VEXVOTI-329281 format. One line per field, with one value per residue: z, x, y of N, C-alpha, C in turn; residue number from 1. Coordinates in steps of 0.2 Angstrom, whole numbers, padded with zeros to 4 digits. Layout:
<recs>
n_Z <- [Z|...] $
n_X <- [X|...] $
n_Y <- [Y|...] $
ca_Z <- [Z|...] $
ca_X <- [X|...] $
ca_Y <- [Y|...] $
c_Z <- [Z|...] $
c_X <- [X|...] $
c_Y <- [Y|...] $
n <- [NUM|...] $
</recs>
This chain:
<recs>
n_Z <- [0136|0129|0136|0132|0128|0123|0135|0139|0126|0111|0097|0093|0084|0070|0055|0038|0028|0014|0006|0007|0002|0008|0023|0040|0046|0055|0052|0056|0071|0080|0079|0085|0097|0106|0107|0092|0092|0104|0119|0116|0122|0119|0105|0099|0085|0077|0067|0055|0047|0033|0031|0042|0042|0036|0023|0022|0012|0011|0008|0018|0030|0043|0045|0042|0041|0047|0060|0065|0078|0081|0074|0073|0088|0105|0112|0107|0102|0096|0085|0077|0064|0059|0058|0046|0040|0045|0038|0027|0032|0033|0042|0052|0052|0063|0078|0077|0075|0088|0096|0089|0088|0079|0081|0080|0083|0079|0076|0080|0076|0062|0060|0064|0054|0044|0047|0045|0031|0018|0010|0018|0024|0038|0046|0054|0063|0066|0080|0083|0067|0064|0073|0091|0099|0112|0117|0127|0124|0124|0136|0139|0127|0124|0112|0108|0117|0114|0101|0104|0110|0099|0092|0100|0100|0087|0087|0080|0076|0084|0085|0095|0096|0107|0118|0130|0147|0149|0143|0152|0158|0150|0153|0156|0144|0135|0141|0139|0125|0124|0129|0118|0109|0102|0102|0103|0110|0108|0117|0116|0119|0121|0128|0144|0152|0161|0160|0147|0140|0144|0137|0124|0121|0127|0133|0135|0144|0158|0158|0167|0170|0158|0157|0168|0162|0153|0162|0169|0158|0154|0166|0165|0155|0142|0127|0126|0120|0117|0109|0103|0099|0091|0087|0090|0084|0094|0103|0110|0107|0115|0125|0121|0125|0139|0139|0132|0141|0153|0148|0145|0158|0163|0157|0143|0127|0115|0103|0095|0083|0076|0066|0068|0055|0046|0038|0026|0033|0046|0047|0048|0060|0069|0069|0074|0086|0091|0092|0102|0113|0115|0112|0112|0107|0095|0082|0080|0082|0072|0061|0063|0060|0047|0042|0043|0033|0020|0018|0019|0029|0028|0021|0009|0004|0003|0015|0019|0024|0038|0045|0041|0034|0033|0043|0056|0057|0056|0067|0077|0073|0076|0090|0095|0091|0098|0111|0111|0109|0121|0131|0127|0121|0114|0116|0109|0099|0100|0086|0079|0080|0066|0063|0071|0069|0068|0064|0074|0078|0077|0082|0072|0061|0062|0059|0046|0040|0039] $
n_X <- [1967|1977|1993|2001|1995|1992|1988|1972|1969|1960|1962|1976|1986|1994|1987|1991|1992|1984|1987|2000|2017|2028|2031|2033|2036|2035|2042|2050|2050|2057|2070|2070|2076|2067|2049|2041|2029|2021|2012|2009|2008|1993|1993|1991|1984|1982|1969|1963|1950|1940|1927|1915|1903|1895|1887|1875|1872|1869|1856|1851|1853|1847|1851|1853|1864|1881|1893|1909|1919|1931|1944|1948|1948|1949|1942|1944|1936|1936|1929|1925|1918|1923|1936|1943|1943|1954|1965|1965|1971|1984|1987|1986|1973|1972|1980|1984|1972|1966|1976|1981|1975|1965|1961|1948|1949|1942|1929|1917|1917|1917|1905|1896|1898|1893|1879|1877|1877|1867|1860|1858|1847|1837|1840|1841|1857|1869|1879|1890|1894|1903|1916|1916|1909|1910|1922|1936|1945|1937|1935|1946|1946|1933|1926|1914|1905|1906|1900|1887|1883|1882|1872|1862|1862|1858|1846|1845|1841|1849|1856|1863|1875|1882|1894|1898|1897|1901|1893|1884|1890|1886|1873|1866|1866|1859|1847|1841|1840|1832|1820|1815|1813|1824|1834|1840|1845|1855|1861|1874|1875|1884|1886|1882|1891|1904|1918|1918|1916|1927|1937|1932|1929|1939|1941|1929|1914|1909|1895|1885|1886|1882|1869|1865|1867|1857|1846|1848|1847|1834|1827|1828|1820|1825|1825|1830|1837|1842|1856|1858|1872|1887|1878|1885|1885|1884|1893|1888|1875|1865|1862|1852|1838|1839|1847|1838|1828|1834|1838|1825|1819|1827|1822|1823|1816|1817|1824|1838|1847|1862|1870|1886|1898|1912|1921|1934|1950|1946|1942|1954|1959|1948|1948|1960|1958|1948|1954|1964|1957|1945|1949|1944|1931|1932|1933|1919|1912|1916|1912|1898|1896|1900|1889|1879|1881|1881|1891|1903|1912|1908|1896|1891|1879|1866|1853|1854|1867|1868|1859|1860|1857|1849|1847|1853|1854|1840|1835|1840|1835|1821|1822|1826|1815|1804|1808|1809|1795|1790|1796|1796|1784|1773|1782|1791|1804|1803|1799|1811|1811|1812|1808|1811|1823|1835|1844|1855|1855|1867|1878|1886|1879|1867|1872|1874|1862|1859] $
n_Y <- [0130|0142|0147|0157|0169|0186|0198|0206|0208|0206|0201|0191|0191|0199|0202|0201|0216|0220|0231|0235|0234|0229|0220|0216|0200|0184|0171|0161|0158|0152|0157|0169|0180|0187|0189|0194|0200|0210|0214|0229|0246|0257|0267|0283|0292|0307|0314|0325|0326|0331|0329|0321|0315|0300|0294|0281|0268|0255|0243|0235|0240|0250|0263|0280|0290|0290|0293|0292|0294|0289|0279|0262|0252|0251|0242|0229|0218|0202|0198|0208|0217|0229|0229|0227|0239|0246|0243|0252|0263|0259|0250|0234|0223|0216|0215|0229|0236|0237|0244|0254|0269|0280|0296|0309|0324|0336|0334|0338|0352|0350|0344|0354|0363|0355|0355|0368|0369|0375|0366|0355|0343|0339|0323|0307|0304|0292|0287|0275|0269|0261|0259|0259|0273|0276|0270|0267|0277|0289|0294|0302|0311|0315|0317|0312|0317|0331|0330|0327|0338|0347|0341|0343|0357|0360|0353|0341|0324|0310|0294|0281|0268|0257|0248|0251|0257|0270|0279|0284|0295|0305|0308|0320|0328|0318|0317|0329|0329|0318|0323|0330|0321|0316|0307|0290|0274|0260|0247|0236|0218|0204|0192|0185|0179|0182|0177|0173|0185|0193|0186|0187|0200|0210|0223|0229|0235|0227|0215|0217|0230|0235|0232|0239|0252|0252|0252|0264|0274|0271|0275|0288|0292|0290|0282|0266|0251|0234|0226|0211|0205|0200|0185|0170|0155|0140|0145|0157|0157|0151|0159|0169|0170|0173|0185|0194|0194|0199|0212|0217|0218|0227|0238|0240|0244|0239|0227|0219|0208|0200|0188|0182|0186|0183|0192|0196|0199|0196|0183|0175|0180|0178|0164|0160|0165|0157|0144|0147|0151|0143|0129|0115|0116|0123|0119|0114|0126|0134|0126|0128|0141|0142|0134|0143|0152|0147|0137|0145|0157|0169|0180|0191|0195|0207|0208|0195|0193|0197|0190|0176|0160|0144|0129|0131|0145|0148|0142|0151|0163|0160|0157|0170|0178|0172|0175|0189|0192|0186|0193|0207|0211|0223|0233|0247|0256|0273|0284|0296|0314|0324|0337|0348|0353|0367|0380|0389|0406|0417|0431|0436|0431|0439|0452|0450|0451|0465] $
ca_Z <- [0135|0128|0141|0129|0125|0125|0140|0137|0118|0107|0092|0095|0078|0065|0049|0032|0025|0007|0003|0009|-0002|0013|0029|0045|0048|0059|0048|0060|0077|0084|0078|0088|0104|0110|0103|0087|0093|0111|0121|0117|0124|0114|0102|0097|0079|0076|0060|0054|0041|0030|0033|0047|0041|0031|0020|0022|0006|0011|0009|0024|0037|0045|0047|0036|0041|0053|0062|0069|0081|0081|0069|0077|0094|0111|0115|0105|0101|0091|0079|0075|0056|0057|0058|0039|0038|0048|0033|0023|0035|0033|0048|0051|0055|0069|0084|0076|0076|0095|0099|0085|0087|0075|0084|0076|0088|0076|0073|0082|0072|0055|0060|0064|0047|0040|0048|0042|0024|0016|0007|0022|0026|0044|0046|0060|0062|0071|0082|0078|0062|0063|0079|0097|0100|0119|0118|0132|0122|0124|0143|0138|0122|0125|0106|0107|0121|0110|0095|0107|0111|0093|0090|0104|0098|0081|0087|0075|0079|0084|0087|0098|0097|0111|0123|0136|0151|0149|0140|0158|0159|0146|0155|0156|0137|0133|0144|0135|0118|0124|0130|0112|0105|0097|0103|0105|0111|0108|0121|0113|0124|0117|0133|0151|0155|0162|0158|0139|0139|0145|0131|0117|0121|0133|0136|0136|0150|0161|0156|0172|0169|0152|0159|0172|0158|0150|0167|0170|0153|0154|0171|0163|0149|0136|0124|0126|0118|0117|0102|0105|0093|0086|0089|0087|0085|0098|0108|0114|0105|0120|0129|0118|0129|0145|0137|0131|0148|0158|0146|0146|0165|0164|0154|0136|0123|0108|0103|0088|0083|0070|0067|0066|0049|0046|0031|0025|0038|0052|0046|0051|0067|0074|0069|0078|0093|0093|0094|0108|0119|0116|0107|0112|0103|0090|0075|0080|0081|0065|0056|0064|0057|0040|0040|0043|0027|0014|0018|0020|0036|0027|0016|0008|0001|0007|0017|0021|0027|0045|0048|0039|0032|0034|0049|0063|0057|0057|0074|0080|0072|0080|0097|0096|0091|0104|0117|0111|0110|0128|0136|0125|0117|0115|0117|0102|0100|0097|0080|0081|0077|0062|0062|0076|0067|0068|0064|0079|0076|0080|0081|0065|0056|0063|0056|0039|0038|0037] $
ca_X <- [1968|1984|1996|2005|1991|1993|1983|1968|1969|1956|1967|1983|1990|1993|1986|1994|1989|1984|1989|2007|2021|2033|2028|2037|2033|2039|2041|2054|2050|2062|2076|2070|2078|2061|2043|2040|2023|2021|2006|2011|2003|1989|1996|1985|1986|1977|1967|1959|1946|1936|1920|1914|1896|1896|1881|1874|1869|1867|1849|1849|1855|1842|1854|1854|1871|1884|1899|1914|1924|1937|1945|1951|1944|1952|1938|1947|1932|1939|1925|1923|1918|1926|1944|1946|1944|1960|1970|1965|1976|1991|1988|1984|1966|1973|1982|1985|1966|1964|1981|1983|1968|1965|1956|1946|1947|1938|1923|1911|1917|1915|1898|1892|1898|1888|1873|1876|1876|1860|1857|1857|1840|1838|1839|1845|1864|1870|1886|1894|1892|1909|1919|1912|1910|1911|1927|1940|1948|1933|1936|1951|1945|1927|1923|1907|1901|1906|1896|1880|1882|1881|1866|1857|1862|1854|1840|1845|1841|1855|1856|1869|1876|1888|1894|1902|1893|1903|1888|1880|1893|1882|1865|1863|1864|1855|1840|1838|1839|1826|1814|1813|1812|1829|1839|1838|1852|1856|1867|1876|1877|1885|1886|1881|1896|1910|1924|1918|1916|1934|1941|1930|1928|1943|1941|1923|1911|1906|1888|1881|1887|1878|1862|1864|1866|1850|1841|1848|1844|1826|1824|1828|1816|1829|1824|1836|1836|1848|1858|1861|1876|1885|1877|1890|1882|1889|1897|1884|1868|1860|1860|1848|1832|1841|1849|1832|1824|1837|1837|1818|1818|1831|1818|1824|1810|1818|1830|1840|1852|1865|1874|1893|1901|1919|1924|1941|1955|1943|1942|1960|1959|1944|1950|1966|1955|1944|1959|1968|1953|1941|1951|1940|1925|1934|1930|1912|1909|1918|1907|1892|1897|1900|1883|1875|1883|1881|1898|1908|1911|1906|1891|1890|1873|1861|1847|1856|1873|1868|1855|1862|1852|1850|1844|1855|1851|1833|1833|1842|1829|1815|1823|1826|1808|1800|1811|1807|1788|1788|1798|1795|1778|1770|1787|1795|1808|1799|1802|1814|1808|1816|1805|1814|1830|1835|1851|1856|1856|1873|1879|1889|1873|1863|1875|1874|1855|1859] $
ca_Y <- [0137|0143|0151|0162|0174|0193|0199|0211|0209|0201|0198|0188|0191|0205|0199|0205|0222|0219|0237|0236|0230|0226|0219|0212|0194|0180|0164|0156|0161|0149|0160|0175|0181|0189|0189|0199|0204|0210|0218|0236|0251|0259|0273|0288|0295|0312|0315|0331|0325|0337|0327|0316|0311|0295|0292|0274|0266|0248|0243|0231|0244|0255|0270|0285|0293|0288|0297|0288|0299|0286|0273|0257|0252|0248|0236|0223|0212|0197|0196|0215|0218|0235|0228|0227|0246|0249|0242|0258|0268|0256|0246|0228|0222|0212|0219|0236|0238|0239|0247|0260|0272|0286|0301|0315|0329|0342|0331|0342|0358|0348|0342|0360|0365|0350|0357|0375|0369|0377|0361|0350|0342|0335|0316|0304|0302|0287|0286|0275|0264|0257|0258|0262|0280|0277|0266|0270|0284|0294|0297|0308|0316|0318|0319|0310|0322|0337|0329|0327|0345|0350|0338|0347|0364|0361|0349|0335|0317|0306|0287|0278|0261|0256|0242|0254|0261|0277|0283|0287|0301|0311|0308|0327|0329|0313|0318|0335|0326|0314|0327|0333|0315|0317|0302|0283|0271|0253|0244|0229|0213|0198|0187|0186|0175|0186|0174|0173|0192|0195|0183|0189|0208|0211|0230|0232|0236|0221|0214|0220|0238|0237|0231|0245|0258|0252|0254|0271|0277|0270|0279|0295|0292|0290|0276|0261|0244|0229|0223|0205|0204|0195|0178|0165|0148|0136|0149|0161|0157|0148|0165|0174|0172|0177|0192|0198|0194|0204|0219|0219|0219|0234|0244|0240|0244|0236|0222|0217|0203|0199|0182|0183|0185|0184|0195|0198|0196|0194|0176|0172|0183|0174|0157|0160|0167|0151|0139|0149|0152|0137|0124|0109|0118|0128|0116|0114|0133|0136|0123|0131|0148|0140|0132|0149|0156|0143|0134|0150|0160|0176|0181|0198|0197|0211|0205|0188|0193|0198|0185|0170|0155|0137|0127|0134|0152|0148|0141|0157|0168|0158|0158|0177|0181|0170|0178|0196|0192|0185|0198|0214|0212|0229|0239|0248|0262|0278|0287|0302|0320|0328|0343|0353|0356|0374|0383|0394|0413|0420|0438|0437|0430|0444|0457|0449|0453|0472] $
c_Z <- [0134|0134|0139|0126|0128|0130|0137|0130|0115|0102|0095|0090|0074|0059|0043|0030|0017|0003|0003|0005|0002|0020|0034|0047|0052|0057|0052|0067|0082|0084|0081|0095|0109|0105|0098|0089|0101|0112|0122|0120|0118|0112|0099|0090|0078|0069|0060|0048|0039|0031|0038|0046|0035|0029|0019|0016|0006|0012|0015|0030|0037|0047|0041|0036|0047|0054|0066|0071|0081|0076|0073|0084|0099|0114|0113|0104|0095|0085|0075|0067|0054|0056|0051|0037|0040|0042|0028|0026|0036|0039|0047|0054|0062|0075|0083|0077|0083|0099|0095|0084|0084|0078|0080|0080|0086|0074|0074|0077|0065|0055|0060|0057|0042|0041|0045|0034|0022|0013|0011|0024|0032|0043|0052|0058|0067|0073|0086|0073|0062|0069|0085|0099|0108|0121|0124|0131|0123|0131|0143|0133|0121|0118|0105|0111|0117|0104|0098|0108|0105|0091|0094|0102|0092|0081|0081|0078|0079|0087|0090|0098|0101|0116|0129|0140|0152|0146|0146|0160|0156|0147|0154|0148|0134|0135|0141|0128|0119|0125|0123|0107|0099|0098|0105|0106|0111|0111|0118|0119|0121|0122|0140|0155|0155|0159|0150|0137|0139|0139|0125|0116|0127|0136|0136|0143|0152|0159|0161|0172|0163|0153|0164|0168|0155|0155|0168|0165|0153|0160|0170|0157|0143|0133|0123|0124|0118|0110|0104|0099|0095|0090|0086|0089|0089|0103|0113|0112|0110|0125|0127|0123|0136|0144|0136|0137|0152|0155|0146|0153|0167|0161|0146|0132|0116|0108|0096|0089|0076|0071|0064|0059|0049|0040|0031|0030|0044|0052|0050|0058|0071|0074|0074|0086|0096|0096|0100|0114|0120|0111|0107|0107|0097|0083|0075|0079|0074|0060|0057|0060|0049|0038|0039|0037|0021|0013|0019|0027|0035|0021|0015|0005|0005|0009|0020|0026|0035|0048|0046|0036|0033|0041|0056|0063|0058|0064|0079|0080|0076|0088|0099|0096|0096|0110|0117|0112|0117|0132|0134|0121|0119|0116|0110|0103|0096|0091|0082|0077|0073|0060|0066|0074|0066|0068|0069|0076|0080|0079|0074|0060|0056|0059|0048|0036|0036|0032] $
c_X <- [1975|1987|2000|2001|1993|1987|1979|1968|1964|1960|1973|1988|1989|1993|1989|1990|1989|1986|1996|2011|2026|2030|2033|2033|2038|2038|2045|2055|2055|2069|2076|2072|2072|2055|2043|2034|2022|2014|2008|2006|1999|1993|1990|1988|1980|1976|1963|1955|1942|1929|1920|1907|1897|1888|1880|1870|1867|1860|1846|1851|1850|1844|1854|1861|1874|1890|1903|1919|1931|1938|1949|1947|1948|1948|1941|1943|1935|1935|1923|1924|1922|1934|1947|1947|1950|1965|1970|1970|1983|1992|1985|1977|1966|1974|1982|1978|1964|1970|1984|1977|1969|1959|1955|1944|1942|1932|1917|1911|1915|1907|1894|1892|1894|1881|1871|1875|1868|1856|1855|1849|1840|1836|1843|1852|1865|1878|1886|1892|1898|1913|1915|1914|1911|1917|1932|1943|1944|1933|1941|1949|1938|1924|1916|1902|1900|1901|1888|1878|1879|1874|1860|1856|1857|1848|1840|1845|1847|1853|1863|1869|1883|1888|1898|1897|1895|1898|1884|1884|1889|1875|1862|1861|1859|1848|1837|1836|1832|1820|1811|1812|1818|1835|1836|1845|1851|1862|1868|1878|1878|1885|1885|1886|1902|1917|1924|1919|1923|1938|1939|1930|1932|1942|1935|1920|1908|1898|1884|1881|1883|1871|1860|1863|1859|1845|1842|1846|1837|1823|1824|1825|1820|1828|1830|1833|1843|1849|1861|1865|1883|1883|1882|1888|1887|1893|1892|1876|1863|1858|1855|1842|1834|1843|1843|1828|1827|1837|1830|1817|1822|1827|1819|1817|1811|1824|1831|1845|1856|1869|1881|1895|1908|1922|1931|1946|1952|1942|1948|1961|1955|1945|1955|1963|1952|1949|1963|1964|1948|1943|1947|1934|1926|1931|1923|1909|1910|1913|1900|1891|1896|1893|1878|1876|1885|1888|1904|1907|1909|1901|1890|1884|1868|1855|1848|1862|1873|1863|1856|1856|1854|1847|1846|1853|1844|1831|1835|1837|1823|1816|1823|1819|1804|1802|1808|1799|1786|1790|1797|1789|1775|1775|1790|1799|1804|1803|1805|1811|1813|1814|1807|1820|1830|1842|1851|1858|1862|1874|1881|1883|1868|1865|1874|1867|1854|1863] $
c_Y <- [0138|0148|0157|0168|0181|0195|0206|0213|0204|0197|0196|0189|0198|0202|0204|0211|0221|0225|0239|0231|0226|0226|0215|0206|0189|0173|0159|0159|0158|0152|0167|0175|0183|0189|0195|0203|0204|0215|0225|0240|0254|0266|0277|0292|0301|0313|0321|0330|0331|0335|0322|0312|0307|0293|0284|0272|0259|0247|0239|0234|0250|0262|0274|0288|0290|0293|0292|0292|0296|0280|0268|0257|0248|0242|0230|0217|0208|0197|0203|0216|0224|0234|0229|0235|0249|0248|0248|0263|0265|0252|0239|0228|0218|0216|0226|0239|0241|0242|0253|0264|0279|0290|0307|0321|0335|0340|0335|0349|0356|0347|0349|0363|0361|0353|0364|0375|0370|0371|0355|0349|0337|0328|0313|0303|0297|0287|0279|0269|0259|0255|0262|0269|0281|0272|0270|0276|0290|0297|0303|0313|0319|0320|0317|0315|0329|0336|0330|0334|0349|0347|0342|0354|0365|0357|0344|0329|0313|0299|0285|0271|0260|0250|0245|0258|0268|0282|0287|0293|0307|0311|0315|0329|0325|0314|0324|0333|0322|0318|0330|0327|0315|0312|0295|0279|0263|0250|0237|0224|0207|0192|0189|0182|0180|0183|0174|0180|0195|0192|0186|0197|0211|0218|0233|0232|0229|0221|0218|0227|0240|0237|0237|0252|0258|0254|0261|0276|0277|0275|0286|0296|0293|0283|0272|0254|0240|0226|0217|0202|0204|0189|0174|0158|0143|0139|0153|0161|0155|0154|0170|0175|0175|0184|0196|0199|0200|0211|0221|0221|0226|0240|0244|0240|0241|0231|0220|0212|0203|0192|0184|0182|0187|0186|0197|0195|0194|0186|0173|0174|0179|0167|0156|0161|0160|0146|0140|0149|0146|0132|0118|0110|0122|0125|0116|0121|0135|0133|0126|0137|0147|0138|0138|0153|0152|0140|0138|0153|0168|0176|0188|0200|0201|0207|0198|0188|0193|0193|0178|0166|0148|0135|0130|0141|0153|0147|0147|0162|0166|0159|0166|0180|0179|0174|0185|0196|0191|0190|0206|0215|0219|0235|0240|0255|0267|0281|0294|0308|0324|0335|0349|0356|0363|0376|0389|0401|0416|0428|0440|0436|0436|0450|0457|0451|0461|0474] $
n <- [1|2|3|4|5|6|7|8|9|10|11|12|13|14|15|16|17|18|19|20|21|22|23|24|25|26|27|28|29|30|31|32|33|34|35|36|37|38|39|40|41|42|43|44|45|46|47|48|49|50|51|52|53|54|55|56|57|58|59|60|61|62|63|64|65|66|67|68|69|70|71|72|73|74|75|76|77|78|79|80|81|82|83|84|85|86|87|88|89|90|91|92|93|94|95|96|97|98|99|100|101|102|103|104|105|106|107|108|109|110|111|112|113|114|115|116|117|118|119|120|121|122|123|124|125|126|127|128|129|130|131|132|133|134|135|136|137|138|139|140|141|142|143|144|145|146|147|148|149|150|151|152|153|154|155|156|157|158|159|160|161|162|163|164|165|166|167|168|169|170|171|172|173|174|175|176|177|178|179|180|181|182|183|184|185|186|187|188|189|190|191|192|193|194|195|196|197|198|199|200|201|202|203|204|205|206|207|208|209|210|211|212|213|214|215|216|217|218|219|220|221|222|223|224|225|226|227|228|229|230|231|232|233|234|235|236|237|238|239|240|241|242|243|244|245|246|247|248|249|250|251|252|253|254|255|256|257|258|259|260|261|262|263|264|265|266|267|268|269|270|271|272|273|274|275|276|277|278|279|280|281|282|283|284|285|286|287|288|289|290|291|292|293|294|295|296|297|298|299|300|301|302|303|304|305|306|307|308|309|310|311|312|313|314|315|316|317|318|319|320|321|322|323|324|325|326|327|328|329|330|331|332|333|334|335|336|337|338|339|340|341|342|343|344|345|346|347|348|349|350|351|352|353|354] $
</recs>
């Protein structure tokens, strides 16, 4: 294992941004007096978007709409597919993604406006489809909590995907939403090995805390499942049965999985991560990933891109479904209720009636 790694960072490099004409690079590091890239503190950039609800059109994603309170993610997961989106803001998909975070403090206000639109028809909205809505930045800004307050106010269904136990802070709101069948939660667990988790997802909650989150949510009658993702063949694929078992014991009612795919600059970021963190197994893991995607490390075909194909992908699929049947048979995530949506009547609105 390399000794010159940046601590608490998943990516170790800043990959080029295809939208920038000029970039700072270190082609001859032997001529530098100090490292060009350092483990800088996280920077915050405030954004005031006009809309926050994103319409999902991909046919292989079961989400209708998504909201991302934050762009970029301090969790720093080396494999994260959302990294490429950071280039649209003029940043790198590498280190910039996890240390230059864009915050949307007015997200709840915009969501309320979205619900007040007379043409709006209630449907589930997921937090988050891109970056984690409970990443460390949420402790300070509480944007996700403010969004949940709006969902409860209008009684609109909401789904949550996270790998942070910070979600337990909002048990009060989640419990009220659950009473009306307006919420479900998927907790992402990639590995039960803390050493691997710290290298792969350096600023995420420990796996024990994620299992505790599933348990606490379940105790409060909040439907919770486990997302075993991403599965990286040769690195964490052997953990599938135990992750499903532990999640089921904690009360999970559903399970899902995806196979890692390294689109865009994530290919270079993850390849660098492999050789710095697991050098002896790097080439083997890389070839396993390629075998799952027709000789490439990425596949953009709908219906195949997240499941892969070939012998390794098929063995992963079988292992997952056998484990799910063994430990979760008869369990399922309840459907959310879209019939309760109602716009609150305020004093201003009452006056408009006369």
